[in-house]
C-alpha positions in Angstrom: 4.2 19.3 87.0 7.0 20.2 89.1 9.3 18.1 87.3 8.5 19.8 83.9 8.9 23.2 85.4 12.4 22.2 86.9 13.4 21.1 83.4 12.1 24.1 81.8 13.9 26.3 84.4 17.2 24.2 83.7 16.8 24.6 79.9 16.4 28.4 80.4 19.3 28.7 82.5 21.4 27.1 79.8 19.9 29.2 77.1 19.5 32.5 78.9 21.8 33.0 81.6 24.6 34.8 79.5 21.8 37.0 77.9 20.3 38.1 81.1 23.7 38.8 82.8 24.9 40.7 79.7 21.9 42.9 79.6 22.1 43.8 83.1 25.9 44.5 83.1 25.4 46.7 80.2 22.8 48.8 82.0 24.0 48.8 85.7 27.9 48.4 84.9 28.0 46.1 87.9 29.0 42.6 87.4 28.2 41.5 90.8 24.8 42.9 90.8 24.0 41.4 87.6 25.0 37.9 88.5 23.1 38.3 91.9 19.9 39.7 90.3 20.1 37.0 87.5 20.3 34.2 90.1 17.2 35.7 91.9 15.3 35.7 88.7 15.9 32.0 88.3 14.9 31.3 91.9 11.6 33.3 91.3 10.9 31.4 88.1 11.0 28.1 90.3 8.5 29.6 92.6 6.2 31.3 90.2 6.1 29.1 87.0 4.6 26.0 88.7 1.4 28.1 89.3 1.5 30.6 86.5 2.9 28.3 83.9 6.1 28.5 82.0 5.9 31.9 80.0 5.9 32.1 76.3 9.3 33.8 76.2 11.1 32.5 79.1 14.3 34.8 78.4 12.0 38.0 78.4 10.5 36.9 81.6 13.8 36.3 83.3 15.4 39.5 82.0 12.4 41.5 83.4 12.6 39.8 86.8 16.1 40.4 87.0 15.7 44.0 85.9 13.0 44.6 88.6 15.3 43.1 91.3 18.2 45.3 90.1 15.8 48.4 90.3 15.1 47.2 94.0 18.7 46.9 94.8 19.8 50.3 93.4 16.9 52.1 95.2 18.1 50.7 98.4 21.5 51.9 97.6 20.1 55.4 96.9 21.7 55.5 93.5 21.1 58.5 91.4 17.8 58.7 89.4 19.8 58.8 86.0 21.0 55.3 86.6 17.5 54.1 87.8 16.0 55.6 84.5 18.5 53.6 82.6 17.6 50.3 84.2 13.8 51.1 84.0 14.2 51.8 80.4 14.6 48.2 79.7 10.9 47.5 80.3 7.8 48.0 78.4 4.1 47.8 79.4 3.3 44.8 81.6 1.8 41.7 80.1 -1.9 41.3 81.1 -2.0 39.5 84.4 1.5 38.7 84.4 2.7 41.0 87.1 6.0 41.6 85.2 7.0 43.6 82.3 8.4 42.1 79.2 11.3 43.5 77.1 10.7 44.2 73.4 11.4 41.7 70.6 15.2 41.7 70.2 16.8 42.9 66.9 20.3 43.6 65.5 21.2 46.1 68.3 19.5 43.9 71.3 20.1 41.3 73.6 22.2 39.1 71.4 24.7 41.9 71.0 25.0 42.3 74.8 26.1 38.8 74.8 28.7 39.4 72.2 29.8 42.5 73.9 30.3 40.6 77.2 32.2 37.8 75.4 34.7 40.5 74.1 34.9 42.1 77.4 35.7 38.8 79.2 38.4 38.2 76.7 40.0 41.6 76.7 43.9 41.3 76.0 44.4 43.4 79.1 43.5 40.3 81.3 45.3 37.4 81.8 44.4 34.1 79.8 43.4 32.6 83.0 41.1 35.4 84.1 39.6 35.4 80.5 38.7 31.6 80.8 37.1 32.2 84.3 35.2 35.1 83.5 33.8 33.6 80.4 32.7 30.4 82.4 31.3 32.5 85.2 29.3 35.1 83.3 28.5 33.6 79.9 28.0 30.0 80.9 26.8 30.5 84.4 29.2 28.0 86.0 29.7 28.6 89.8 32.9 29.6 91.4 33.3 26.0 92.8 32.6 24.4 89.5 35.2 26.5 87.6 37.7 25.9 90.5 37.2 22.0 90.2 37.5 22.3 86.2 41.0 23.9 86.6 42.1 22.0 89.6 42.2 25.1 91.9 40.6 25.9 95.4 37.4 27.6 95.3 38.8 30.5 97.4 41.7 30.9 94.9 39.2 31.1 92.1 37.1 33.5 93.7 39.9 35.9 94.2 40.9 35.6 90.4 37.4 36.5 89.5 37.3 39.5 91.8 40.7 40.7 90.5 39.5 40.4 86.9 36.3 42.3 87.6 38.4 45.0 89.4 40.8 45.2 86.5 37.9 45.8 84.1 36.6 48.4 86.3 39.8 50.2 87.2 41.3 49.9 83.6 38.0 51.1 82.0 37.7 48.3 79.6 34.9 49.0 77.3 31.9 46.9 77.3 31.5 46.4 73.5 32.7 44.6 70.5 35.8 46.3 69.2 35.6 48.8 66.3 35.9 47.2 62.7 39.8 48.1 62.6 40.5 46.2 65.8 38.3 43.1 65.3 40.8 41.1 63.2 43.4 41.4 66.1 40.7 40.8 68.9 38.6 37.8 67.5 41.4 35.3 67.7 41.9 35.9 71.4 38.2 35.2 71.8 38.1 32.2 69.7 41.1 30.9 71.6 39.5 31.3 74.8 36.4 29.3 73.7 38.6 26.7 72.1 40.6 26.4 75.3 37.4 25.7 77.1 36.5 22.9 74.7 39.9 21.4 74.7 39.9 21.1 78.6 36.5 19.6 78.5 37.5 17.3 75.5 40.9 16.1 76.9 41.6 17.2 80.3 45.2 18.4 81.1 45.2 16.7 84.5 43.2 14.7 87.1 41.2 11.6 87.1 38.8 12.3 84.1 39.9 12.4 80.6 36.7 14.0 79.4 34.7 16.7 81.1 31.6 16.9 79.0 30.2 20.0 80.8 33.0 22.2 79.5 33.0 20.9 76.2 29.2 21.6 75.8 29.5 25.1 77.2 32.3 25.9 74.5 30.2 24.5 71.7 27.3 26.6 73.0 29.7 29.8 73.0 30.8 28.8 69.6 27.3 28.8 68.3 26.7 32.3 69.8 29.9 33.5 68.0 29.0 32.0 64.7 25.5 33.2 64.7 26.2 36.8 65.8 29.3 37.0 63.5 28.1 35.6 60.3 30.8 37.4 58.2 33.7 35.9 60.3 34.5 32.5 58.6 36.9 31.6 61.4 34.2 31.7 64.0 32.3 29.1 61.8 35.4 27.1 61.5 35.8 26.9 65.2 32.3 25.6 65.6 32.7 23.2 62.9 36.0 22.0 64.5 34.4 21.5 67.8 31.3 19.7 66.5 33.3 17.2 64.6 35.7 16.5 67.5 32.8 16.3 69.9 31.0 13.8 67.5 33.6 11.2 68.4 33.1 11.5 72.4 31.0 8.3 72.8 33.7 6.3 71.2 36.8 7.7 72.8 36.6 5.6 76.1 35.3 2.1 76.6 33.0 0.7 79.2 35.8 0.7 81.7 36.8 4.3 81.0 40.0 3.3 79.0 41.3 5.3 76.1 40.3 3.9 72.6 42.5 5.2 69.9 41.0 6.7 66.8 41.9 3.8 64.8 40.1 1.3 67.0 37.1 3.4 67.8 33.6 1.9 67.1 32.6 4.4 64.1 28.8 3.5 64.7 29.1 5.4 68.1 29.9 8.7 66.4 27.3 11.3 66.3 26.3 11.5 62.7 24.2 14.6 63.2 27.2 16.6 64.7 29.4 15.5 61.9 26.9 16.5 59.3 26.4 19.7 60.9 30.2 20.3 61.2 30.9 19.5 57.6 28.1 21.9 56.3 29.3 24.7 58.7 32.9 24.3 57.5 31.8 24.1 53.6 29.9 27.3 54.3 32.9 28.8 55.9 35.4 27.8 53.2 33.2 29.4 50.5 34.1 32.8 51.9 37.7 32.3 50.4 39.4 33.5 53.5 40.9 30.4 55.1 42.4 30.5 58.7 43.8 28.2 61.3 40.3 26.9 62.5 39.0 26.2 59.1 42.1 24.2 58.3 41.8 22.2 61.6 38.2 21.7 60.9 39.1 20.3 57.3 41.6 17.9 59.0 38.8 16.8 61.4 36.5 16.3 58.6 39.1 13.9 57.0 38.8 11.8 60.0 35.2 11.7 60.7 34.0 11.2 56.9 36.1 8.2 56.7 33.8 5.1 56.8 36.8 2.9 58.0 40.2 3.7 59.6 41.7 2.4 56.6 39.9 4.8 54.4 41.5 7.9 56.2 43.2 10.3 53.4 46.4 10.6 55.5 48.3 12.3 52.4 45.6 15.0 52.4 45.9 15.4 56.3 49.7 15.8 56.0 49.1 18.5 53.3 46.5 20.2 55.6 49.1 20.2 58.5 51.6 21.9 56.2 49.1 24.5 55.3 48.1 24.9 59.3 51.9 25.3 60.0 51.9 28.5 58.0 49.2 29.9 60.2 50.4 28.2 63.4 54.2 27.6 63.2 54.4 25.7 66.5 56.2 22.5 67.3 53.0 20.8 68.1 51.6 21.2 64.7 54.7 20.0 63.2 54.2 16.9 65.5 50.9 16.3 64.2 52.4 16.7 60.7 55.0 14.2 61.4 52.2 11.7 62.6 50.3 12.2 59.3 53.4 11.7 57.3 54.2 8.6 59.1 50.5 7.3 58.4 50.7 8.3 54.7 54.5 7.3 53.8 55.2 4.8 56.5 56.6 5.1 60.0 60.3 5.5 58.9 59.3 8.6 57.2 57.3 10.0 60.1 60.3 9.0 62.6 62.6 11.0 60.6 60.5 14.2 61.2 59.9 13.4 64.8 63.6 13.1 65.7 64.5 16.2 63.8 61.8 18.0 66.1 63.1 16.4 69.1 66.6 17.7 68.4 65.3 21.1 68.4 64.4 20.8 72.3 61.1 22.7 71.6 59.0 20.0 73.0 61.1 18.8 75.9 58.9 17.5 78.5 55.9 16.9 76.2 54.6 13.4 76.8 52.9 13.3 73.3 56.3 13.6 71.6 57.6 10.6 73.5 54.4 8.7 72.9 54.5 9.4 69.3 58.1 8.2 69.0 57.0 5.0 70.9 54.2 4.3 68.6 56.3 4.8 65.4 59.0 2.5 67.0 56.2 -0.1 67.8 54.9 0.1 64.1 58.5 -0.6 63.0 58.9 -3.6 65.2 61.7 -2.0 67.5 60.4 -3.2 70.8 63.0 -2.0 73.2 63.2 1.5 71.7 59.4 1.7 71.8 59.4 0.5 75.5 61.9 3.3 76.4 59.8 5.9 74.9 56.6 4.6 76.5 58.4 4.8 79.8 59.3 8.3 79.1 55.7 9.3 78.1 54.2 7.5 81.2 56.5 9.5 83.5 55.2 12.7 81.9 51.4 12.1 81.3 49.2 14.0 83.6 45.8 12.1 83.5 44.8 8.7 84.9 43.3 7.4 81.5 46.5 8.3 79.7 48.9 6.8 82.2 46.7 3.5 81.9 46.8 3.6 78.2 50.6 4.1 78.1 51.2 1.4 80.6 49.1 -1.2 78.3 51.0 -0.1 75.3 54.4 -0.6 77.3 53.2 -4.1 78.4 52.3 -4.9 74.7 55.9 -4.3 73.7 57.0 -7.3 75.9 60.0 -5.2 77.2 58.0 -3.8 80.2 
């Protein structure tokens, strides 16, 4: 029984933490109080639910428990009666025998909107990108300060200071707790989507450390992506981002072998790919594309779809992927996009054609120090049978790579050239 209750509380934490915290922040205006009272509510659930049973609506139970705790704290602080009335207004008549009041059923202006407001507040452009990411993980995903610090290779004390500064900035700068007005939404939404995608990328392919994949971060990013897509159905880029993450994450089980070594896309066991995630991602993308308002996340999702819908690596439509990267470059004119387009051209038209583009990009100096530039050149030389040049590029990439798994992969490739 206790095991079942623990599982129910764990599930409720994943699903409801952001909603509970968002509701209390809106009403109290105190971020730290909201998090503290939310934690107390989940602790109370572990104590009460074994005897009382898991409530029919766990989120309502938890929100009410957190609200009651907030009222107690505010009373002890002798806060004015007006603020107490605001907090108390969250409740309705107590459920019979429950000892707790339940909030009314949510509608278009209820708790889900609070979560969206919180997401836009965390991702306000007045905050640094680092602060946006940390606040999003803390308040919406419920990660502890220690977990966030580990995810981004910082000390817990350093991360705690960053979170405190971010909350102070929100308070001192008067950053509003709201979704931006319609005329500001187009310029603010990409920032929110960018933070969610950054979280996903750090989980999907870590930038440093021993682990290439940090599934917890990727899962939280997908969860936040679902929230955005559900609460902003008229924004096709939100759906595009969700589709992109789903199709990337579908390949997770095949990206590393039993020894934790990298398996290239070409060599992955496609039977290990998550067919349900692929189907969902493709369906979400198709719905977004029907809006007729393409954007960078939709284009990237279309590229991912070319990969995950190919039954065999040899079936991949590289010509279509190259065209899509050309379209993506119009939205995101970055050297990394150009590098990816060069890879696609090299696969579609042969490594010589791709190498011309890579060398032209290298000459600009825009990707100096980027290990994937050297690794891409090395792979093209390898495919052309130019072992010495491939080995030199693999050595360069090896010096620049930042994760253990990548370094081991590049070392194996270097050894395969016979020039190591």
